[in-house]
N, C-alpha and C positions, 0 to 999 in steps of 0.2 A: 797812794795807799787808800784802800777802801775802808772807811771808818764805820760803815753800816748805816749812815744817815739817809741813804737812798735805797737801801737793800731790803728786799722782801724774801722771806723764807717760805717756800712752797713744799708741802709734803705730798707724797703720792704724785710726783710731777712727771712721771715717765709717759703717762698716757691718760686719756679720758679728761675729766674736769681739771685735774692738776696740770696736764699738758696745756689745755686751753688757757688756763689762768697764767701759766708761765709765758706763753707766747704773747698773750695780750698785754700783760704787764711789761714784758720786754719791749714790745712795740711802743708802749706808752712812755718809755724812758726810765724804767726802774731797773736797778741792778738786782741780781737774783742769786739765791742759794737754793739749789734744787735737790730734794731728797726723794729716793724711791729705792725699791729693791733691785730693779733692772738697770745696770750701768749702761748697757748698750743703748737702750731706749733713752736714758737720760742724756747720753752724749749727743744723740740726734737732736733732742730738744735744746740742749745747751748751745750746740752749733748754730742753730737757727737764731736763737736769741742774741748770740754774739754778732750775727750779721746786722743786728739793729744797733750795734756799737755799745752793747751793754757788757758790764763785768759779770761773769757767771761762774759760780763754783758748783760742783756736784759732789754728792756722797752717796754711797750705797748704804741704805738704812732700812732696817726692819723695825718699824715704830712699835711693834708689840714687844720688843726686846729692849729692856732698859739699858743694858750694856752697849747695845748698838747705838742707841740715842746718845749715850755719854761719849762714845768714841767719835761719832759724827759731830757732836757739839764741840768737842775739843779740837777737831780738825778744821771745822768751817766757821765756828763762831767765836773762838777764844780771842782772836785778834781784834774783834769789833768792839767799839765803844757803845754802840746802840744798834737798834734794829728798827727800820721803818715800818715793817709789818710782818704778819704771819698769815698764811693761808693754810688752815688746818683742814686738810683734805683727805689724807690717806685713810682708807677704810676698806671693808670687805662686806660682801652681801651674800649670805647663804639663807635661803628661805625653806623652812620645813615646819610642819605642824609639831606640836609638843610631843606627840608620840613618836615622831620620826626623827626629830633633831637629836643628835648624839651629844654626850657630855663633851667629847672632843670638839665638836662643832661649836657648841655653846662657848667653850673656853677660847676657841680661836676667834670667834666674833667679838667677844668681850675684850680680849687682850689687844685686839687691833683697834676697835672703834672707841673703847673707853680708856683702857690703860694707855694706848698709844697717844691719845689726845692729852691725857694727864702728863705723861713723860715729856711730850713735846712742849707743852705749856710750862712745865717746871723748868725746862732748859731755857726757853725763849723769853719768858716774862721779865726777868731782870734786865735784859737788853731792851725790851720794848718800853719799860718804864723809864729808861734813860733817855728816850726820845721825847721831843716836845709834843708830838702829835702822832703817835703810833696808831696802827689799825690792825685788829685781828678780824679775819673773816673765817668763820667756822662753817664748813660745808656739811650740813646735817642732812635732812631729808623730810619729805612730807610724812614719813613713817615716825618722825619725832613729834608730829602733831596729831596723828590719828593712828589707832591700833588696827591692824589687819589680821584676819585669819591666816594661818600658815606662816606667820612671821614672828613668833613670840621672841626668839632670840635677837633677831635683827631690830625689832621695835624696841625691845628693852635696851639694847646697846645705844640706839639713837636717842631715846628718851634720857638715858644716863649721860650721854655726851652733851645733850642740850642743858641738863641740869648743871653739869660741871662747868660749862662755858658761862652760863648765866651767873653762877656763884663767883667765878673768876672776874666777871665784869665788876662785881661789887668791890673786889679787891683793887682792881687796876684803874677804875674810873677816876678816883681822886688824883691820879698821876697823869690824867689827860689821855689815856689809852681808850680809843673807841672800839667797841665790840659789836660785830654784826653776825647774826646767825642766818645763814642762807638755807632756805628750805625748798629745794627744787622738787618737782615731780619727775616724771620720766625724762631721762637724758639719753641721747643716742651715743652710747659708748660701749666699751667691752664689758660693762658691769654684768655680773652673773653669767659670764660666758658668751654674751652676745657679740655680734660683729657690727661695728659702726655701719649704719645704713639700714639696719633691721628695724629701727624705730624711727622711721622718717617723719612721723607726725609729732615727734617730741622735740625738746630743746636739743641743740647741739652743744658740744663741749666749748666751741667758740662763743656761743651765746652766753653761757655761764661765765666764761673767762672775761667777756666784755662787761658783764654785770659786776664782777669782782673788781675789775679795773675802774669802773665808774665809781664804786664805793670808795676806793683809795683816792680818787681825785675829787671827792666832795670837799666843800669848804671845811676848815678845821672844826668849826663849832657844830657841825651836823653829825649826829650819830644815828645811823639806821640800825635799830636794834634787831628787828627780824624782817626778813624779806621772803615771803612765800611767792614762788614763781613757777609758771608752767608755760608751755607753748599754747598759743591760741587754738591749736588743733588737737590739744590733749586735755585730759581731765586733771583735776587736782584733788588729792586725797581720795576719799571713797565716793565722791559725788559724780553722778553722771552729768556731763556737760552738753550744752547745745553747741555743736561745732559750727564754724563758719563753712558754708557750702563750698566744696572744692578747695578748701584752704591749704591742704597739704601741697598742692601744686602751685597755688597762687603765692604762697609765702616762701617758696624755696629761693 
């Protein structure tokens, strides 16, 4: 019976960073609970992770919907005594200037990136605090560190998520739960309608998944609070970078 002592919950696990995290955590020996809206894609990820010999459960979840979180929690978490970790990854990116962003878009971004993080933490924290050395990794963004033109809603949601997670750290740290906020720059995923391969100079989902797995495997007494990260071939935040010459080809 899976008691949760080696189990990590990953949200938004069907593709992109969530998929990369699930595959790398599974490869590293962690059991998994995978949440996302697309069951077909989740099944593909779960099948690969099971080939590593891992126990994997999936659930179709819309993190912006509290009832969906409650249903998924009852189905996939209620039998667990504890939870080894949480990768808080599910999110949405819509970029528009203030005059162009609609109220519906604002609400959709906030309900996914902020409300969804709150609902998931509300569900998972009691199990995380039952573990002797649980780990939360929140996948935020460099948009939580710097404000950008044409991204008021997205930046506001990521700054809000960052504040939420930092406040939760204060609540759970006395119980031994480590909290890491991961602030990546550009990642080569489906984000904002792109096709993987379109951002060859940026981080890959596997790169970010490897970093998340590294964080989970750190000694118990180490807490990485924030980790800003970019590819050496890409910029970070609003700064222009001096790139390594021909690095896009050299580092593939």
